[in-house]
C-alpha positions as CSV (number, residue, x, y, z in Angstrom):
1,M,-1.3,6.8,13.1
2,I,1.4,6.6,15.7
3,N,3.9,3.8,16.3
4,L,5.9,3.8,19.5
5,T,9.0,1.7,19.8
6,G,9.9,2.2,23.5
7,G,13.4,3.6,22.8
8,V,16.0,3.7,20.1
9,P,16.5,0.2,18.7
10,K,20.2,-0.7,18.0
11,G,21.8,-2.9,15.4
12,R,20.8,-4.0,11.9
13,V,17.8,-5.7,10.4
14,D,18.6,-9.3,9.3
15,L,16.4,-9.7,6.2
16,A,17.6,-13.3,5.8
17,N,16.2,-14.2,9.2
18,P,13.1,-11.9,9.7
19,Q,11.4,-14.1,12.3
20,G,14.4,-15.4,14.1
21,E,13.8,-18.9,12.9
22,K,17.4,-19.5,11.7
23,S,19.1,-18.2,14.9
24,Y,17.4,-17.1,18.1
25,T,19.5,-16.5,21.1
26,G,16.6,-15.7,23.4
27,V,18.3,-12.5,24.4
28,L,15.7,-9.8,24.7
29,D,18.0,-7.2,23.1
30,T,18.4,-8.9,19.8
31,Q,14.8,-10.0,18.8
32,Y,13.1,-7.1,20.6
33,N,15.3,-4.5,18.8
34,H,14.9,-6.3,15.5
35,T,11.1,-6.1,15.8
36,K,11.2,-2.4,16.7
37,R,13.5,-1.6,13.8
38,I,11.1,-3.3,11.4
39,V,8.1,-1.4,12.9
40,L,10.0,1.9,12.4
41,A,11.0,1.0,8.8
42,L,7.4,0.0,7.9
43,T,6.0,3.2,9.4
44,R,8.5,5.4,7.5
45,D,7.6,3.6,4.3
46,L,3.9,4.0,5.0
47,A,4.4,7.8,5.6
48,R,6.2,8.0,2.3
49,R,3.3,6.3,0.4
50,V,0.3,8.0,2.0
51,P,-0.4,11.6,0.9
52,A,0.2,14.1,3.7
53,T,-3.4,15.4,3.3
54,A,-4.9,11.9,3.9
55,A,-3.2,11.0,7.2
56,T,-0.6,12.0,9.8
57,I,1.9,9.3,10.5
58,N,4.4,9.5,13.3
59,A,7.0,7.0,14.6
60,A,9.0,7.4,17.8
C-alpha cells in the first residue's frame, strides 16, 4: 500500500475540528495540509499494526 501526500504538509492536526466544521477559512493550505497530515498519521499507524511479512506500507 502506498499513500502519496503531494509534498510535506505543515502545521498541526486539530483533533477538535477534524472535518473543518467549526472553522473553515477556505484557504487551500489549511484544510489541504490537515487532510494530508491525517493520511500520513493513519498510514504510519497501519504500518505499525500490520506485520511486515503481510504487507509493505509506504507513505510519502
